[in-house]
C-alpha positions as CSV (number, residue, x, y, z in Angstrom):
1,X,-127.3,-28.0,125.7
2,X,-129.6,-28.7,128.7
3,X,-129.4,-28.4,132.5
4,X,-129.7,-31.3,134.8
5,X,-133.4,-30.6,135.1
6,X,-133.9,-30.8,131.4
7,X,-134.3,-27.0,130.9
8,X,-132.8,-25.6,127.8
9,X,-130.1,-23.0,128.2
10,X,-130.9,-19.7,126.5
11,X,-129.1,-18.8,123.3
12,X,-125.6,-17.7,124.2
13,X,-125.6,-14.6,122.1
14,X,-127.6,-14.0,119.1
15,X,-125.0,-11.7,117.6
16,X,-122.3,-14.4,117.7
17,X,-123.4,-16.1,114.6
18,X,-124.4,-13.6,111.9
19,X,-127.2,-14.4,109.7
20,X,-126.1,-15.8,106.3
21,X,-128.1,-13.3,104.5
22,X,-126.5,-10.5,106.5
23,X,-123.1,-11.8,105.8
24,X,-124.0,-12.3,102.2
25,X,-125.3,-8.8,101.9
26,X,-122.1,-7.4,103.5
27,X,-119.6,-9.3,101.4
28,X,-121.3,-10.1,98.2
29,X,-120.2,-6.9,96.4
30,X,-116.6,-7.1,97.6
31,X,-116.2,-10.9,96.9
32,X,-117.7,-10.6,93.5
33,X,-115.4,-7.8,92.6
34,X,-112.4,-9.6,94.0
35,X,-113.2,-12.8,92.1
36,X,-113.7,-10.9,88.8
37,X,-110.2,-9.3,89.2
38,X,-108.6,-12.6,90.1
39,X,-110.1,-14.4,87.2
40,X,-108.5,-12.0,84.8
41,X,-105.1,-12.8,86.2
42,X,-103.9,-16.2,85.0
43,X,-100.6,-17.9,84.9
44,X,-98.7,-19.5,82.0
45,X,-100.5,-22.8,82.4
46,X,-103.9,-21.1,82.3
47,X,-104.6,-21.6,86.0
48,X,-106.1,-18.8,88.0
49,X,-103.5,-17.2,90.3
50,X,-106.2,-16.1,92.7
51,X,-107.6,-19.5,93.5
52,X,-105.1,-20.1,96.3
53,X,-105.6,-16.8,98.0
54,X,-109.3,-16.2,97.5
55,X,-110.2,-17.9,100.8
56,X,-107.7,-15.8,102.7
57,X,-108.9,-12.6,101.1
58,X,-112.5,-13.6,101.8
59,X,-111.6,-14.1,105.5
60,X,-109.9,-10.7,105.6
61,X,-113.1,-9.2,104.3
62,X,-115.1,-10.9,107.0
63,X,-112.6,-10.1,109.8
64,X,-113.9,-6.6,110.5
65,X,-117.4,-8.0,110.8
66,X,-116.3,-10.7,113.3
67,X,-114.4,-8.2,115.4
68,X,-117.4,-6.0,115.7
69,X,-119.5,-9.0,116.8
70,X,-116.9,-10.0,119.4
71,X,-116.9,-6.5,120.8
72,X,-120.7,-6.6,121.2
73,X,-120.7,-10.0,122.9
74,X,-120.8,-10.5,126.7
75,X,-120.2,-14.1,127.4
76,X,-120.6,-13.8,131.2
77,X,-124.1,-12.4,130.9
78,X,-125.1,-15.3,128.7
79,X,-123.8,-17.8,131.3
80,X,-126.7,-19.6,133.1
81,X,-127.3,-18.7,136.7
82,X,-127.0,-22.3,137.9
83,X,-123.5,-22.6,136.6
84,X,-122.4,-19.3,138.2
85,X,-124.0,-20.4,141.5
86,X,-122.2,-23.7,141.4
87,X,-118.8,-21.9,140.8
88,X,-119.5,-19.6,143.7
89,X,-120.4,-22.5,146.0
90,X,-117.1,-24.1,145.2
91,X,-115.3,-20.8,145.9
92,X,-117.1,-20.1,149.2
93,X,-116.4,-23.7,150.5
94,X,-112.7,-23.5,149.7
95,X,-111.9,-19.9,150.6
96,X,-109.1,-19.5,153.0
97,X,-109.9,-15.9,154.0
98,X,-113.0,-13.6,153.8
99,X,-111.3,-11.5,151.1
100,X,-111.3,-14.4,148.7
101,X,-115.1,-14.2,148.6
102,X,-115.7,-10.5,149.2
103,X,-113.5,-9.5,146.2
104,X,-115.8,-11.5,144.0
105,X,-118.9,-9.9,145.4
106,X,-117.7,-6.4,144.6
107,X,-116.8,-7.3,141.0
108,X,-120.3,-6.7,139.5
109,X,-123.9,-6.5,140.4
110,X,-124.7,-10.0,139.1
111,X,-121.9,-11.7,141.1
112,X,-123.0,-9.7,144.2
113,X,-126.6,-11.0,143.8
114,X,-125.7,-14.6,143.1
115,X,-123.0,-14.6,145.8
116,X,-125.6,-14.0,148.4
117,X,-127.7,-16.9,147.2
118,X,-128.7,-19.2,150.1
119,X,-127.0,-22.2,148.5
120,X,-123.7,-20.3,148.3
121,X,-123.9,-19.0,151.9
122,X,-124.8,-22.4,153.3
123,X,-121.5,-23.9,152.0
124,X,-119.2,-21.1,153.3
125,X,-116.1,-22.5,155.0
126,X,-115.0,-21.7,158.5
127,X,-112.1,-19.6,157.2
128,X,-114.3,-17.5,155.0
129,X,-116.6,-16.7,158.0
130,X,-113.6,-15.6,160.2
131,X,-114.1,-12.0,161.4
132,X,-111.7,-10.1,163.6
133,X,-112.9,-8.1,166.6
134,X,-111.4,-4.9,165.3
135,X,-113.3,-5.3,162.0
136,X,-116.7,-6.0,163.7
137,X,-119.5,-3.9,162.2
138,X,-123.2,-4.0,161.5
139,X,-122.4,-5.2,157.9
140,X,-120.3,-8.1,159.3
141,X,-123.2,-8.9,161.7
142,X,-125.7,-8.8,158.9
143,X,-123.6,-11.1,156.7
144,X,-123.2,-13.7,159.5
145,X,-126.9,-13.5,160.0
146,X,-127.5,-14.2,156.3
147,X,-125.2,-17.2,156.5
148,X,-126.9,-18.5,159.6
149,X,-130.4,-18.1,158.1
150,X,-129.1,-20.1,155.1
151,X,-128.3,-23.0,157.4
152,X,-124.5,-22.6,157.7
153,X,-123.7,-24.3,161.0
154,X,-120.3,-22.5,161.4
155,X,-122.1,-19.1,161.0
156,X,-124.7,-20.2,163.6
157,X,-122.0,-21.1,166.1
158,X,-119.8,-18.1,165.5
159,X,-122.6,-15.6,165.6
160,X,-124.1,-17.4,168.6
161,X,-120.9,-17.1,170.6
162,X,-120.5,-13.4,169.7
163,X,-124.1,-12.7,170.7
164,X,-124.0,-14.7,173.9
165,X,-120.7,-13.5,175.3
166,X,-120.0,-10.2,173.6
167,X,-123.3,-8.6,172.7
168,X,-125.0,-9.9,175.9
169,X,-127.9,-11.3,173.8
170,X,-128.1,-14.6,175.8
171,X,-131.3,-16.0,174.4
172,X,-130.5,-15.4,170.7
173,X,-126.9,-16.6,171.1
174,X,-127.9,-19.8,172.8
175,X,-130.6,-20.4,170.2
176,X,-128.1,-20.1,167.4
177,X,-125.6,-22.4,169.1
178,X,-128.5,-24.9,169.7
179,X,-129.3,-24.7,166.0
180,X,-125.7,-25.6,165.2
181,X,-125.7,-28.4,167.8
182,X,-128.8,-29.9,166.3
183,X,-126.8,-30.4,163.1
184,X,-124.1,-32.3,165.2
185,X,-121.6,-29.4,165.3
186,X,-119.1,-30.5,167.9
187,X,-117.8,-27.1,169.1
188,X,-121.4,-25.9,169.5
189,X,-122.3,-29.0,171.6
190,X,-119.2,-28.5,173.8
191,X,-119.9,-24.7,174.3
192,X,-123.5,-25.5,175.3
193,X,-122.1,-28.1,177.8
194,X,-119.9,-25.4,179.3
195,X,-122.9,-23.1,179.6
196,X,-124.8,-25.9,181.4
197,X,-121.9,-26.7,183.8
198,X,-121.5,-23.0,184.8
199,X,-125.1,-21.8,184.5
200,X,-123.9,-19.1,182.2
201,X,-126.4,-16.3,181.5
202,X,-128.4,-17.2,184.7
203,X,-127.9,-17.7,188.4
204,X,-125.9,-20.4,190.2
205,X,-129.0,-22.4,190.7
206,X,-129.4,-22.7,186.9
207,X,-126.5,-25.2,186.6
208,X,-127.5,-28.5,185.0
209,X,-124.7,-30.9,185.5
210,X,-126.4,-33.8,183.9
211,X,-127.3,-31.8,180.8
212,X,-123.8,-30.6,180.6
213,X,-122.4,-34.2,180.7
214,X,-124.9,-35.3,178.1
215,X,-123.9,-32.5,175.7
216,X,-120.2,-33.1,176.4
217,X,-120.7,-36.8,175.7
218,X,-122.3,-36.1,172.3
219,X,-119.4,-33.7,171.4
220,X,-116.9,-36.3,172.5
221,X,-118.6,-38.9,170.3
222,X,-118.0,-36.6,167.4
223,X,-114.3,-36.5,168.2
224,X,-114.0,-33.1,169.9
225,X,-110.8,-33.2,171.9
226,X,-111.7,-30.7,174.6
227,X,-115.0,-32.6,175.1
228,X,-113.2,-35.9,175.5
229,X,-110.9,-34.3,178.1
230,X,-113.8,-32.7,179.9
231,X,-115.8,-35.9,179.9
232,X,-112.8,-37.8,181.2
233,X,-112.4,-35.5,184.2
234,X,-116.1,-35.6,184.9
235,X,-116.0,-39.4,185.1
236,X,-112.9,-39.4,187.2
237,X,-114.3,-36.9,189.7
238,X,-117.9,-38.1,189.6
239,X,-119.0,-34.6,188.5
240,X,-122.5,-34.7,187.0
241,X,-122.2,-38.5,186.4
242,X,-121.4,-41.6,188.4
243,X,-117.7,-41.9,189.1
244,X,-115.8,-44.2,186.9
245,X,-112.1,-43.7,187.1
246,X,-111.1,-46.3,184.6
247,X,-113.5,-45.0,182.0
248,X,-112.4,-41.5,182.6
249,X,-108.8,-42.4,182.1
250,X,-109.8,-44.1,178.8
251,X,-111.3,-40.8,177.5
252,X,-108.2,-38.9,178.5
253,X,-106.0,-41.3,176.7
254,X,-108.3,-41.0,173.6
255,X,-108.0,-37.2,173.8
256,X,-104.2,-37.5,173.8
257,X,-104.3,-40.0,170.9
258,X,-106.4,-37.6,168.8
259,X,-104.0,-34.8,169.5
260,X,-101.1,-36.9,168.4
261,X,-103.0,-37.9,165.3
262,X,-103.6,-34.3,164.5
263,X,-99.9,-33.6,164.7
264,X,-98.9,-36.6,162.6
265,X,-101.3,-35.4,159.9
266,X,-99.0,-32.5,159.3
267,X,-96.4,-33.2,156.6
268,X,-92.9,-34.1,157.8
269,X,-91.4,-31.3,155.8
270,X,-93.6,-28.8,157.6
271,X,-92.7,-30.2,161.0
272,X,-89.0,-30.1,160.3
273,X,-89.1,-26.6,158.8
274,X,-91.0,-25.2,161.8
275,X,-88.9,-27.1,164.4
276,X,-91.9,-28.7,166.0
277,X,-90.6,-32.2,166.8
278,X,-87.6,-31.2,169.0
279,X,-86.8,-33.4,172.0
280,X,-86.9,-31.5,175.2
281,X,-84.1,-31.9,177.7
282,X,-86.2,-31.3,180.7
283,X,-89.7,-32.1,179.5
284,X,-90.8,-33.8,182.6
285,X,-90.7,-30.8,184.9
286,X,-90.2,-27.8,182.6
287,X,-93.0,-25.8,181.2
288,X,-93.3,-25.8,177.4
289,X,-94.0,-22.5,175.7
290,X,-95.4,-22.4,172.2
291,X,-96.1,-26.1,172.0
292,X,-98.9,-28.4,172.8
293,X,-98.7,-28.9,176.6
294,X,-100.1,-32.5,176.7
295,X,-97.9,-34.0,174.1
296,X,-94.9,-32.5,175.8
297,X,-95.2,-35.5,178.1
298,X,-93.9,-37.6,175.1
299,X,-90.7,-35.5,174.9
300,X,-91.7,-33.5,171.8
301,X,-92.5,-29.9,171.2
302,X,-95.4,-29.9,168.8
303,X,-97.8,-27.1,167.6
304,X,-100.6,-26.2,169.9
305,X,-104.1,-26.8,168.6
306,X,-105.4,-23.8,166.7
307,X,-108.2,-22.0,168.5
308,X,-111.6,-21.8,166.8
309,X,-112.3,-18.4,165.1
310,X,-115.1,-17.7,167.6
311,X,-112.6,-18.2,170.5
312,X,-110.1,-15.9,168.8
313,X,-112.8,-13.3,168.4
314,X,-113.7,-13.4,172.1
315,X,-110.1,-13.0,173.1
316,X,-109.6,-10.0,170.8
317,X,-112.9,-8.5,171.8
318,X,-112.1,-8.4,175.5
319,X,-108.4,-7.6,175.0
320,X,-109.5,-4.4,173.2
321,X,-111.5,-3.6,176.4
322,X,-108.6,-3.9,178.8
323,X,-109.2,-7.6,179.3
324,X,-112.2,-7.1,181.5
325,X,-115.7,-8.3,180.5
326,X,-117.3,-6.1,183.1
327,X,-117.1,-4.9,186.7
328,X,-116.1,-7.9,188.9
329,X,-116.1,-10.3,186.0
330,X,-113.1,-12.4,184.9
331,X,-112.0,-14.2,181.8
332,X,-111.0,-17.8,181.5
333,X,-107.2,-17.9,182.2
334,X,-106.6,-20.3,179.3
335,X,-105.3,-18.1,176.5
336,X,-107.0,-20.2,173.8
337,X,-110.5,-19.9,175.3
338,X,-111.7,-16.3,175.6
339,X,-114.9,-17.1,177.5
340,X,-115.9,-14.5,180.1
341,X,-118.0,-14.8,183.2
342,X,-121.6,-13.8,182.9
343,X,-122.0,-13.2,186.6
344,X,-119.6,-12.8,189.5
345,X,-117.7,-15.9,190.7
346,X,-119.1,-18.0,187.9
347,X,-115.8,-19.8,187.0
348,X,-113.8,-22.0,189.4
349,X,-110.4,-20.9,190.5
350,X,-107.2,-22.7,191.5
351,X,-107.3,-23.6,195.2
352,X,-103.5,-23.6,195.5
353,X,-102.8,-20.0,194.5
354,X,-106.2,-18.5,193.7
355,X,-104.7,-16.4,190.9
356,X,-106.3,-18.1,187.9
357,X,-109.8,-19.3,187.1
358,X,-111.2,-21.6,184.4
359,X,-114.5,-22.1,182.6
360,X,-113.9,-25.9,182.4
361,X,-111.6,-28.7,183.4
362,X,-110.4,-29.0,179.8
363,X,-109.1,-25.4,179.9
364,X,-107.6,-26.1,183.3
365,X,-105.7,-29.1,182.1
366,X,-104.4,-27.3,179.0
367,X,-103.3,-24.2,180.9
368,X,-101.7,-26.2,183.8
369,X,-99.1,-27.9,181.6
370,X,-98.7,-24.9,179.2
371,X,-98.2,-22.1,181.7
372,X,-99.7,-22.3,185.2
373,X,-97.6,-25.3,186.4
374,X,-94.5,-23.1,186.4
375,X,-96.3,-20.2,188.0
376,X,-98.5,-21.7,190.7
377,X,-97.3,-21.0,194.2
378,X,-99.1,-22.4,197.3
379,X,-100.8,-19.9,199.5
380,X,-101.9,-20.7,203.0
381,X,-105.1,-18.7,202.8
382,X,-106.6,-16.5,200.1
383,X,-109.8,-14.5,200.0
384,X,-112.2,-13.6,197.2
385,X,-113.1,-10.1,196.2
386,X,-115.9,-9.9,198.8
387,X,-113.5,-11.0,201.6
388,X,-115.3,-14.4,202.1
389,X,-113.2,-17.5,202.7
390,X,-113.3,-20.0,199.9
391,X,-113.3,-23.1,202.1
392,X,-115.9,-25.2,200.3
393,X,-113.9,-27.5,198.0
394,X,-116.1,-29.8,196.1
395,X,-114.4,-30.3,192.8
396,X,-111.1,-32.2,192.5
397,X,-109.7,-31.3,189.1
398,X,-106.9,-33.9,188.6
399,X,-105.1,-32.1,185.9
400,X,-102.7,-35.0,185.4
401,X,-105.4,-37.4,184.4
402,X,-104.1,-36.8,180.9
403,X,-101.9,-39.8,180.6
404,X,-99.9,-41.3,177.8
405,X,-101.3,-43.8,175.3
406,X,-100.0,-46.6,177.5
407,X,-102.3,-45.5,180.3
408,X,-99.5,-44.7,182.7
409,X,-99.8,-41.4,184.6
410,X,-97.0,-39.3,186.0
411,X,-97.2,-39.6,189.8
412,X,-94.7,-36.8,190.4
413,X,-97.0,-34.2,189.0
414,X,-98.9,-32.1,191.5
415,X,-102.7,-32.4,191.5
416,X,-104.4,-29.0,191.2
417,X,-107.7,-28.5,192.9
418,X,-110.3,-26.0,191.7
419,X,-113.0,-24.6,194.0
420,X,-116.1,-22.7,193.1
421,X,-116.3,-19.0,193.7
């Protein structure tokens, strides 16, 4: 048998097939004696009674030898490395949790060595690379680094987000996210656009709105829902790009359509069993908890989009630190984001109540219909932490730009305005 490259496989096990001379030397004496005894015993018709059972007896004589050979054989050690690596690649790409893969690595030294092969690590799935903040350690950091060095874009993005926001290694984190973005990784492109919009990791003058719009447009082209929504709001408000209200509404409609398609991809049995598609009696004004806030406009309570493992890690990381990323710094108020400020007053806050702040318009739109719409209370005047009046309003975040697929918006919704800190 040969590999695809034409290389011959090594012999499986030399002890599997005993040499004929060895078998003959082990059994010649016993078989000769047995045949001699059987020949003497004949029936009435002169036929030898031992002819029918001679084969069975011969097998019984060989059985101890074969059992000894089977005990000495190790079929796994004889399996070629390329087959084992192929199996491990399939396992790493379909693993639903990290333990599915780590349990294999601790089985034996050979699986541990081949499991860390660059081809295996490069195909690791998003679920296999999921790490919880409470389990973060140097070994977890080292494993993600190995996967990133092997070219795994999910590992590049996840480790980049952790380094940039949690470990305060801005340069290395941004470089890893850029590596994933070069490979057309939509979440990495969108995260880099948020960094450009906010000037994260630098000063307020480091904002590059045009670069943020360009990165957001690339992520939207790849179908990223938050990027579609962010780009739609940028076009509607003329933020970093020439204002085009009609085109902005088109992107917002597309974001809703993609969310609806994601929900419809779930099997009907799962939807019914989990009570997702339940008509709401007061869906137009009431806040929806536990469901997708945008699709609630259609009168259905459907599952909220699952946050990326990197976002969940950020949320858990700062929740374990009393929800504060540092003195005077704030987290994005959208529960599914987890991004912190890298400097004071980096994020924009609600100009109506001043109690919440967001890293992007997409997070603002999601949190508005999910939670903040029911909590926001107008305040005549509110001050920041330094006591300075926030009177410079230059961003009109029309949260209700997310319209139905027919393009009709809800005029009774209140437009929320965000201002820069």
